[in-house]
C-alpha positions as CSV (number, residue, x, y, z in Angstrom):
1,M,-31.1,19.9,-19.2
2,Q,-28.5,17.2,-20.0
3,I,-26.7,17.9,-16.7
4,A,-30.0,17.6,-14.8
5,A,-30.8,14.3,-16.6
6,Y,-27.3,13.0,-15.8
7,F,-27.7,13.6,-12.0
8,A,-31.2,12.3,-12.1
9,S,-29.9,9.0,-13.5
10,L,-27.6,8.5,-10.5
11,D,-29.2,6.2,-7.9
12,P,-27.9,6.8,-4.4
13,V,-29.1,3.3,-3.4
14,N,-26.7,1.7,-5.9
15,L,-23.9,3.7,-4.3
16,I,-24.8,2.6,-0.8
17,K,-25.1,-1.1,-2.0
18,S,-21.6,-0.9,-3.6
19,L,-19.8,0.7,-0.6
20,P,-19.4,-2.6,1.4
21,G,-17.8,-4.3,-1.6
22,G,-15.4,-1.3,-2.0
23,T,-14.6,-1.4,1.7
24,A,-13.7,-5.1,1.5
25,Q,-11.4,-4.6,-1.4
26,G,-10.0,-1.5,0.3
27,I,-9.0,-3.5,3.3
28,I,-7.2,-6.1,1.1
29,W,-5.3,-3.3,-0.7
30,G,-4.6,-1.8,2.7
31,V,-2.8,-4.9,3.6
32,M,-0.7,-4.5,0.5
33,A,-0.1,-0.9,1.4
34,L,1.5,-2.0,4.7
35,G,4.1,-3.8,2.6
36,V,4.7,-0.7,0.5
37,Y,5.0,1.4,3.7
38,I,7.9,-0.7,4.9
39,T,10.0,0.1,1.8
40,F,8.7,3.6,1.0
41,R,8.8,5.0,4.5
42,L,10.9,2.8,6.7
43,L,13.6,1.8,4.3
44,D,13.3,4.9,2.1
45,V,13.6,2.6,-1.0
46,A,11.5,2.8,-4.2
47,D,10.6,-0.8,-4.7
48,L,8.7,-1.7,-8.0
49,T,8.7,-5.4,-7.3
50,V,5.2,-4.9,-5.9
51,D,3.4,-5.2,-9.3
52,G,4.9,-8.6,-9.8
53,S,4.8,-10.0,-6.3
54,F,1.1,-9.1,-5.9
55,T,0.3,-11.3,-8.9
56,T,2.7,-14.0,-7.6
57,G,0.7,-14.2,-4.4
58,G,-2.6,-14.5,-6.3
59,A,-1.2,-17.1,-8.7
60,V,0.3,-19.3,-6.0
61,T,-2.8,-19.2,-3.9
62,A,-5.1,-20.0,-6.9
63,M,-3.0,-22.9,-8.1
64,L,-2.6,-24.5,-4.7
65,I,-6.3,-24.2,-3.9
66,L,-7.1,-25.8,-7.3
67,A,-4.7,-28.6,-6.4
68,G,-6.7,-29.3,-3.3
69,C,-4.6,-27.5,-0.6
70,P,-6.4,-25.7,2.2
71,A,-6.8,-21.9,1.7
72,W,-4.6,-21.1,4.7
73,L,-1.8,-23.3,3.5
74,A,-2.0,-21.7,0.0
75,I,-1.8,-18.2,1.6
76,L,1.3,-19.3,3.6
77,A,2.9,-20.5,0.4
78,A,2.0,-17.2,-1.3
79,I,3.7,-15.3,1.6
80,A,6.8,-17.5,1.1
81,A,6.8,-16.8,-2.6
82,G,6.5,-13.0,-2.0
83,L,9.4,-13.2,0.5
84,L,11.6,-14.9,-2.1
85,A,10.7,-12.2,-4.7
86,G,11.7,-9.4,-2.2
87,L,14.9,-11.2,-1.3
88,C,15.8,-11.4,-5.0
89,T,15.3,-7.7,-5.4
90,G,17.3,-7.1,-2.2
91,L,20.2,-9.2,-3.4
92,L,20.3,-7.6,-6.8
93,H,20.5,-4.3,-5.1
94,T,23.0,-5.0,-2.3
95,R,25.2,-7.8,-3.8
96,L,25.3,-6.7,-7.4
97,G,25.2,-3.0,-6.8
98,I,22.1,-2.4,-9.0
99,P,20.1,0.7,-7.9
100,A,17.0,-0.3,-5.9
101,I,14.5,1.0,-8.4
102,L,16.1,-0.9,-11.3
103,A,16.5,-4.1,-9.2
104,G,12.7,-3.9,-8.5
105,I,12.0,-3.4,-12.2
106,L,14.1,-6.4,-13.1
107,T,12.4,-8.7,-10.6
108,Q,9.0,-7.4,-11.6
109,F,9.9,-8.1,-15.2
110,A,11.1,-11.6,-14.5
111,L,8.0,-12.4,-12.3
112,Y,5.7,-11.9,-15.3
113,S,7.1,-15.0,-16.9
114,I,7.4,-16.8,-13.6
115,N,3.7,-16.1,-12.8
116,L,2.7,-17.4,-16.2
117,H,4.6,-20.7,-15.5
118,I,3.0,-20.9,-12.1
119,M,-0.5,-20.7,-13.7
120,G,0.4,-23.3,-16.3
121,M,1.0,-20.6,-19.1
122,A,-2.6,-19.5,-18.7
123,A,-3.5,-15.8,-18.4
124,N,-6.0,-16.4,-15.6
125,K,-7.2,-19.2,-13.3
126,S,-10.6,-19.4,-11.8
127,V,-11.2,-20.3,-8.1
128,N,-14.9,-20.9,-7.8
129,P,-15.9,-20.4,-4.1
130,D,-18.7,-22.9,-4.7
131,K,-16.2,-25.7,-5.5
132,F,-13.2,-24.7,-3.4
133,P,-13.0,-23.6,0.2
134,V,-11.9,-20.0,0.5
135,F,-11.9,-17.8,3.6
136,I,-12.7,-14.5,2.0
137,T,-15.1,-14.1,-1.0
138,S,-17.2,-11.4,-2.7
139,R,-20.2,-13.8,-2.3
140,H,-20.3,-12.9,1.4
141,V,-19.1,-9.3,1.7
142,P,-19.9,-8.7,5.4
143,A,-17.9,-11.8,6.3
144,A,-15.1,-10.7,3.9
145,I,-14.9,-7.3,5.7
146,L,-14.7,-8.9,9.1
147,T,-12.1,-11.4,7.9
148,G,-10.0,-8.7,6.3
149,L,-10.2,-6.5,9.4
150,V,-9.0,-9.4,11.6
151,I,-6.1,-10.2,9.3
152,A,-5.2,-6.5,9.1
153,A,-5.3,-6.1,12.8
154,V,-3.1,-9.1,13.4
155,I,-0.6,-7.8,10.8
156,V,-0.5,-4.3,12.4
157,A,0.0,-5.9,15.9
158,V,2.8,-8.1,14.6
159,L,4.5,-5.3,12.8
160,Y,4.2,-3.0,15.8
161,W,5.9,-5.7,17.9
162,Y,8.6,-6.6,15.3
163,F,9.7,-3.0,14.6
164,G,10.1,-2.5,18.3
165,T,12.6,-5.4,18.5
166,E,16.4,-4.9,18.0
167,Q,16.2,-6.2,14.5
168,G,13.2,-4.2,13.5
169,S,14.7,-1.0,15.0
170,A,17.8,-1.7,12.9
171,I,15.7,-1.8,9.8
172,R,14.1,1.5,10.7
173,A,17.5,3.0,11.5
174,T,18.9,1.8,8.2
175,G,16.2,3.7,6.3
176,S,16.5,6.8,8.5
177,N,20.3,7.2,8.5
178,P,22.4,4.5,6.6
179,A,25.7,6.2,7.4
180,M,25.1,6.4,11.2
181,S,23.6,2.8,11.2
182,R,26.8,1.5,9.5
183,A,28.9,3.4,12.1
184,L,26.9,1.7,14.9
185,G,27.8,-1.7,13.5
186,I,24.5,-2.5,11.7
187,N,24.8,-4.5,8.5
188,I,22.6,-2.2,6.4
189,D,22.7,-4.5,3.3
190,S,21.2,-7.3,5.4
191,M,18.6,-5.0,6.8
192,K,17.6,-3.8,3.3
193,V,17.3,-7.4,2.0
194,L,15.2,-8.3,5.1
195,G,13.0,-5.3,4.7
196,L,12.4,-5.9,1.0
197,G,11.6,-9.5,1.7
198,L,9.1,-8.7,4.5
199,S,7.5,-6.0,2.3
200,N,6.8,-8.3,-0.6
201,A,5.6,-11.1,1.7
202,L,2.8,-8.8,2.8
203,V,2.1,-7.8,-0.8
204,A,1.9,-11.4,-1.9
205,L,-0.4,-12.1,1.1
206,S,-2.7,-9.3,-0.2
207,G,-2.5,-10.8,-3.7
208,G,-3.6,-14.2,-2.3
209,M,-6.5,-12.6,-0.5
210,M,-7.6,-10.8,-3.6
211,A,-7.5,-13.9,-5.7
212,Q,-9.8,-15.6,-3.3
213,Y,-12.1,-12.5,-2.9
214,Q,-12.6,-12.0,-6.7
215,G,-12.6,-15.7,-7.5
216,F,-9.7,-15.8,-9.9
217,A,-6.0,-15.0,-10.4
218,D,-5.0,-13.0,-13.4
219,I,-1.6,-12.2,-14.9
220,N,-2.4,-8.5,-14.9
221,M,-4.0,-8.3,-11.5
222,G,-1.0,-6.5,-10.0
223,R,-0.6,-3.9,-12.7
224,G,-0.5,-0.5,-11.1
225,A,-0.4,-2.0,-7.6
226,I,2.5,0.2,-6.5
227,V,0.5,3.3,-7.3
228,I,-2.5,2.1,-5.4
229,G,-0.2,1.2,-2.5
230,L,1.4,4.6,-2.5
231,A,-2.1,6.2,-2.7
232,A,-3.2,4.3,0.4
233,V,0.0,5.2,2.3
234,I,-0.3,8.9,1.5
235,I,-4.0,9.1,2.1
236,G,-3.6,7.3,5.4
237,E,-0.8,9.5,6.6
238,V,-2.6,12.7,5.7
239,V,-5.8,11.6,7.5
240,C,-3.8,10.4,10.5
241,D,-1.9,13.7,10.7
242,A,-5.2,15.6,10.4
243,I,-6.8,13.7,13.3
244,F,-3.7,13.5,15.5
245,R,-2.1,16.9,15.1
246,K,0.2,16.3,18.1
247,G,1.5,13.1,16.7
248,S,0.6,9.4,16.9
249,N,2.4,6.2,17.8
250,F,3.6,3.7,15.3
251,A,0.6,1.3,15.7
252,V,-1.9,4.0,15.0
253,R,0.1,5.1,11.9
254,L,0.1,1.5,10.6
255,S,-3.7,1.3,11.2
256,F,-4.3,4.4,9.2
257,I,-2.4,2.9,6.2
258,V,-5.2,0.3,6.0
259,V,-7.7,3.1,6.4
260,G,-6.0,4.8,3.5
261,G,-6.6,1.8,1.4
262,V,-10.3,1.8,2.3
263,L,-10.7,5.5,1.6
264,Y,-9.0,5.1,-1.8
265,Y,-11.3,2.3,-2.9
266,I,-14.4,4.2,-1.7
267,V,-13.3,7.1,-3.9
268,M,-12.9,4.6,-6.8
269,T,-16.4,3.3,-6.1
270,V,-17.9,6.8,-6.2
271,I,-16.1,7.5,-9.5
272,L,-17.6,4.4,-11.0
273,W,-21.0,5.3,-9.5
274,L,-20.8,8.6,-11.3
275,K,-20.6,6.7,-14.6
276,L,-17.3,8.1,-15.6
277,N,-15.3,6.1,-18.1
278,S,-13.6,3.2,-16.3
279,N,-10.6,3.6,-18.6
280,D,-9.9,6.8,-16.8
281,L,-9.4,5.1,-13.4
282,K,-5.6,5.2,-13.8
283,L,-5.8,8.9,-14.5
284,F,-8.0,9.5,-11.4
285,T,-5.6,7.4,-9.3
286,A,-2.7,9.5,-10.4
287,L,-4.6,12.7,-9.6
288,I,-5.5,11.4,-6.2
289,V,-1.9,10.5,-5.3
290,A,-0.6,13.8,-6.7
291,V,-3.2,15.8,-4.6
292,F,-2.4,13.9,-1.3
293,L,1.3,14.1,-2.0
294,A,1.0,17.8,-2.4
295,V,-1.1,18.4,0.7
296,P,1.7,17.9,3.3
297,Y,4.2,20.0,1.3
298,L,1.7,22.8,0.8
299,Q,0.8,22.8,4.5
300,A,4.4,23.0,5.4
301,Q,5.0,25.8,3.0
302,S,2.0,27.7,4.3
303,R,3.1,27.3,7.9
304,S,6.7,28.4,7.1
305,S,5.3,31.4,5.1
306,F,3.1,32.5,8.0
307,K,6.0,32.1,10.5
308,L,8.3,34.1,8.2
309,A,5.7,36.8,7.8
310,G,5.2,36.9,11.6
311,K,8.9,37.2,12.2
312,R,9.2,40.1,9.7
313,G,6.2,41.8,11.2
314,R,7.7,41.5,14.7
315,A,11.0,42.8,13.5
316,A,9.4,45.7,11.8
317,E,7.4,46.6,14.9
318,K,10.6,46.5,17.0
319,G,12.3,48.7,14.5
320,E,9.5,51.3,14.6
321,T,9.5,51.2,18.4
322,G,13.2,51.7,18.5
323,N,13.0,54.7,16.1
324,G,10.2,56.2,18.2
325,N,12.2,55.9,21.4
326,A,15.2,57.5,19.7
């Protein structure tokens, strides 16, 4: 009876109404996931700067808008701040020999205090869309979705072009095979610094968009951002591989990273609609990431197991045939 009453209390209309908002936020997180993709997949570097640089983007955007700057100028400043954060991590890693994961932690740790200083030592700053001009807000969700899609499409197009250039190809080569890249004359340290800077610039852009969308910047708004970014990357890759079984080009793969962010946030919206404890969202996020991380591995294991079994079967058949002929 309790189970029946629980399901009867769920209103599908509320779920449908909340899906557009989840989609808008998913697109914003998808932009952040594009930054994570650069380090996680292209550079093969575990960068934990993300949790701090996301907040930096939001803090810089909020404070400049409050100071009377246009929203687009505030976003450009946020991108520059994220770029500097990524360059800091890259220099700690390449010039001081600190492992990448520790360099990211150090930068993230320092950014907490820096972000507080940016916001005037306040834990949060409100950016009321009724008082200040913003170009993406939860007050107008359809327009927010359209704006987010346009921004994401432009970023995907620029990244597709950039990573096809000589410098972009050098970054990809550095992550793929550092030893060979060095042998070919590529300065892999410079490529790592550049990749980390570009990654965190996109993360800060996403943080600036989120601050405008939700109407405030908070010192903890980036907490767990790296996990959400990884979730979007993994989900996007799995869905892309499932649809394009024969492979896809780089632009399509980048587009599906944004799709992964949308799918992730839709799942979160469904979880909240099911009236599960919101304090368990981190647990569900970890489970989602673990499941999607395991899917490619299990699929590969399954294919290799079937191939191995097939080879053994064919070998056994040949052996029986040979014995019969003898």
